C-alpha positions in Angstrom: 73.7 54.3 71.8 70.4 54.4 74.4 70.6 52.9 77.0 67.1 52.8 78.2 63.7 51.5 76.6 60.8 54.3 76.1 57.7 54.0 77.9 55.7 53.3 75.0 58.8 50.5 74.3 58.3 49.2 77.7 54.7 48.5 77.6 55.1 46.6 74.3 57.4 44.5 75.3 55.5 43.3 78.4 52.7 42.5 76.7 55.0 40.8 73.8 56.6 38.0 77.2 52.5 37.8 78.1 51.7 36.6 74.9 53.8 34.6 74.5 53.4 33.1 78.3 49.9 32.6 77.4 51.0 30.7 74.5 53.1 28.7 75.6 52.4 28.0 79.0 49.6 25.5 78.2 52.1 23.0 76.0 55.1 23.2 79.1 52.6 22.0 81.0 51.6 19.4 79.7 54.9 18.1 78.3 56.0 18.4 82.5 52.4 16.5 83.5 53.6 13.7 80.2 57.3 13.8 81.7 55.7 13.5 85.1 53.0 10.3 83.9 56.5 8.7 81.7 58.8 8.5 85.0 55.9 6.9 86.8 55.6 3.7 84.8 59.2 3.8 84.3 59.5 3.0 88.1 56.5 0.6 88.0 58.5 -1.0 85.1 61.4 -1.3 87.0 59.1 -2.9 89.7 58.0 -5.3 87.5 61.3 -6.3 86.7 61.9 -6.6 90.3 58.9 -9.1 91.2 59.9 -11.2 88.0 63.2 -11.9 89.0 62.6 -12.7 92.7 59.9 -15.4 91.3 62.9 -16.4 89.3 64.9 -16.8 92.3 62.3 -17.8 94.5 60.1 -19.5 92.8 57.0 -17.7 93.8 55.6 -13.5 94.3 56.8 -12.0 97.5 54.3 -12.1 100.4 52.4 -9.1 100.0 52.3 -8.7 103.6 54.1 -10.9 106.3 53.9 -10.7 109.7 49.7 -11.2 109.4 49.1 -13.5 112.0 51.9 -14.1 113.6 53.9 -15.6 110.2 57.0 -13.6 110.2 58.8 -9.9 110.8 56.6 -7.5 110.0 57.1 -6.1 106.2 56.1 -6.3 103.1 57.3 -7.2 99.2 58.8 -4.2 99.0 61.7 -5.2 101.4 61.7 -8.2 99.6 62.4 -7.2 96.3 65.3 -5.0 97.0 67.9 -7.3 96.1 66.9 -7.1 93.0 66.3 -2.7 92.8 69.7 -1.7 94.8 73.2 -1.9 95.0 74.3 -4.9 97.0 75.5 -2.5 99.7 71.6 -0.8 100.2 69.6 -3.9 99.6 71.7 -6.0 102.6 70.6 -2.8 104.8 67.5 -4.4 104.6 67.0 -7.6 106.5 63.4 -9.4 106.7 63.8 -11.6 109.6 63.2 -7.8 111.7 60.6 -5.6 111.7 60.9 -3.1 108.7 60.2 -0.2 112.2 62.6 -2.4 113.4 66.7 0.1 114.6 67.7 -3.2 112.7 66.6 -1.3 109.4 65.6 2.4 110.5 68.0 3.7 107.7 67.2 2.2 105.0 63.6 2.6 105.8 63.3 6.5 106.7 65.2 6.5 102.9 62.9 7.7 100.3 64.0 5.8 97.4 62.8 7.7 94.3 61.5 4.1 92.0 58.3 3.5 94.8 57.6 7.1 93.9 55.4 9.1 91.4 56.8 12.6 90.4 53.8 13.2 90.3 52.2 13.3 93.9 53.3 15.2 96.7 57.2 14.9 97.7 58.4 14.3 100.9 56.2 12.4 102.6 56.9 10.0 105.7 54.3 7.7 108.1 55.4 7.6 111.8 54.9 4.1 112.9 55.9 3.2 116.6 55.8 -0.4 118.1 57.0 -3.2 119.9 59.2 -6.0 118.4 57.0 -8.5 117.3 57.0 -11.8 118.1 58.7 -13.5 115.0 61.2 -10.8 114.9 65.1 -11.8 115.2 64.8 -8.5 118.0 65.2 -10.0 121.3 64.1 -6.9 122.9 60.2 -7.2 122.8 59.8 -4.4 125.2 61.1 -0.9 124.1 59.0 0.9 122.0 61.0 1.7 118.4 60.1 3.9 116.9 60.4 4.8 112.3 59.9 7.6 110.0 59.6 5.3 107.0 59.3 6.7 103.5 56.7 6.8 101.5 54.8 4.5 98.2 52.6 5.9 96.0 52.1 1.9 94.9 50.2 -1.3 96.5 48.2 -4.8 95.7 45.5 -6.1 96.7 44.7 -8.1 99.8 41.2 -8.9 98.3 37.9 -6.3 97.3 35.0 -5.0 99.1 31.8 -4.6 97.1 28.6 -3.5 97.7 25.5 -5.6 99.3 23.2 -4.7 96.2 23.2 -3.7 92.6 26.5 -5.3 90.8 28.1 -6.1 94.4 25.4 -8.6 95.3 26.4 -11.6 92.5 30.4 -10.9 93.0 30.5 -10.2 97.1 31.3 -13.4 98.8 30.2 -14.5 102.4 32.5 -11.9 104.2 31.7 -9.0 101.9 34.6 -9.2 100.1 36.0 -11.4 97.0 38.8 -12.7 96.0 41.1 -12.4 99.5 43.2 -15.0 99.1 43.5 -15.3 95.6 45.5 -12.2 94.7 48.8 -12.5 93.2 50.7 -11.9 96.3 49.5 -13.5 99.3 50.2 -13.2 103.0 53.8 -14.7 104.7 54.6 -16.6 101.6 55.8 -16.7 97.8 52.7 -17.4 95.6 54.3 -19.2 92.1 53.1 -17.7 89.0 51.4 -20.5 88.0 48.7 -19.6 90.2 47.7 -17.1 88.2 45.6 -18.5 85.6 43.2 -15.8 84.5 46.5 -14.6 82.2 49.4 -13.1 83.3 48.3 -9.9 81.0 45.4 -9.7 82.6 46.0 -9.5 85.9 46.5 -6.7 88.3 50.1 -6.9 89.8 50.2 -3.4 91.3 48.6 0.2 91.0 49.3 3.0 92.0 47.5 4.8 94.9 48.9 8.1 95.9 49.4 10.3 98.0 49.6 8.8 101.5 49.8 9.3 104.0 47.3 11.9 103.4 43.0 10.9 102.4 42.7 12.3 98.6 38.7 12.4 97.5 38.7 13.8 94.4 42.1 15.8 94.2 41.1 17.3 97.7 43.7 16.4 100.3 41.0 15.2 103.6 42.2 15.9 106.9 43.6 14.1 109.7 46.8 11.8 108.2 44.9 9.0 107.3 43.3 6.0 109.1 46.0 4.0 110.4 47.6 5.8 113.1 50.9 5.2 113.7 50.4 1.0 114.0 52.7 -1.4 112.3 50.2 -2.4 109.8 49.9 1.5 108.3 50.0 1.4 104.8 52.0 3.6 102.5 55.3 3.2 103.7 57.4 0.4 101.1 58.4 -1.3 103.6 55.2 -1.8 105.3 52.4 -4.1 104.6 52.0 -3.4 100.8 48.6 -4.3 100.2 44.8 -3.3 100.9 41.4 -3.8 100.5 40.5 -2.2 97.2 36.8 -0.9 95.8 34.5 1.5 94.1 33.2 4.7 95.6 30.8 7.6 94.9 32.5 9.3 92.2 31.0 13.0 94.0 31.5 12.3 97.9 34.9 10.0 97.1 33.2 7.9 99.6 31.8 4.1 99.4 28.3 3.7 98.1 25.6 2.0 99.7 24.8 0.3 96.5 26.5 -0.7 93.5 25.5 1.4 90.7 27.0 1.7 87.2 27.9 5.4 88.0 30.3 4.0 90.2 34.4 5.2 90.5 37.3 2.9 90.5 40.3 5.8 89.3 40.9 9.0 90.6 38.2 9.1 93.2 39.8 7.2 96.3 43.3 7.2 97.6 42.4 3.9 99.8 40.0 2.3 97.9 40.9 2.6 94.1 43.7 3.2 91.4 44.7 7.3 92.0 47.7 9.0 90.8 48.1 12.5 89.7 47.3 12.8 86.7 44.8 14.1 84.5 43.7 11.4 82.4 44.2 8.4 85.4 46.3 6.3 87.5 49.1 3.6 86.3 48.8 -0.3 87.0 51.6 -2.6 86.9 50.1 -6.4 85.8 51.8 -9.9 86.0 53.6 -10.1 83.0 55.6 -6.5 84.4 53.4 -4.2 81.4 52.5 -1.4 82.4 49.2 0.4 81.8 47.6 4.0 82.2 43.8 3.6 83.4 41.4 5.8 82.9 37.8 6.6 84.2 36.2 3.8 81.4 37.3 1.1 84.3 34.1 0.3 86.1 34.0 -1.9 89.3 33.7 -5.3 88.5 36.3 -5.6 85.7 38.6 -3.8 88.4 37.7 -6.5 90.9 38.1 -9.3 88.6 41.3 -7.9 87.6 42.6 -8.1 90.7 41.7 -11.9 90.9 44.5 -14.8 89.9 41.9 -17.1 88.7 38.2 -15.8 88.9 38.3 -17.4 84.8 36.3 -14.2 83.5 37.0 -13.1 80.1 38.6 -10.2 79.6 39.3 -7.5 76.7 42.2 -4.5 77.3 39.3 -3.1 75.6 37.4 -3.3 78.5 39.3 -0.1 80.6 
């Protein structure tokens, strides 16, 4: 029996392997991307269930951010819904009466919890926080600067919508250049009943995918630096910290805020600080107030995006609109 191949057989075998790779690889990549997209949606569904369970217990959705204007200790919706996501031992490791960066919460806050992440986005991301205890924290030590390497999150809720001052934005924005700052499904420092969402739970966004923090990403290109908030306690991108930010449209070519509202402006996958942003080929995932999840593509125009984030604007939106 032969124990080796002839040179011709080696060449033929190599060519066959290469040909099979060319044929099979695209399908394997598509299957991988589909699995990641599905896993991301599953995480959002888990979060949606936790939000609705929290609402049943407390009579409202949790604060998008606490500690804003000294309302409570620093934190966000992620910490409030932990009892409805994790085991009792894990959930009790976080105490909302202390700042999220406090030594009391350090161990769990530095833990990367899969439910807060999308597997399609960059892995191993942390947000470095340095701060003294807030006035409302139960920690009596207000002098020491605490340090926390907080684990990342890929989902966020709205803190209002920043509109352009001309073009489509001129009839939509408020006098401060932002619409709906206090008309979102979640508000600051207190629980908000679902009954306030009068536009319909299936037509109002609760969370959007805004992946990749702390880095800024424009059109799939990572920007220099580590984001706009530095190490302050109001930094976004950690599941335990402030869970909201102002949304807005961007120029699809530059990934930056446009000078005026134009029909070509982008709301999906152009900027991970202003709009929906996922590392998926077709768009980004969103969670509605009824717990449903959907992948949204670039068909979503900026005005429809803005109205979807507001709970009571009265605009009639069809699902074919996005």
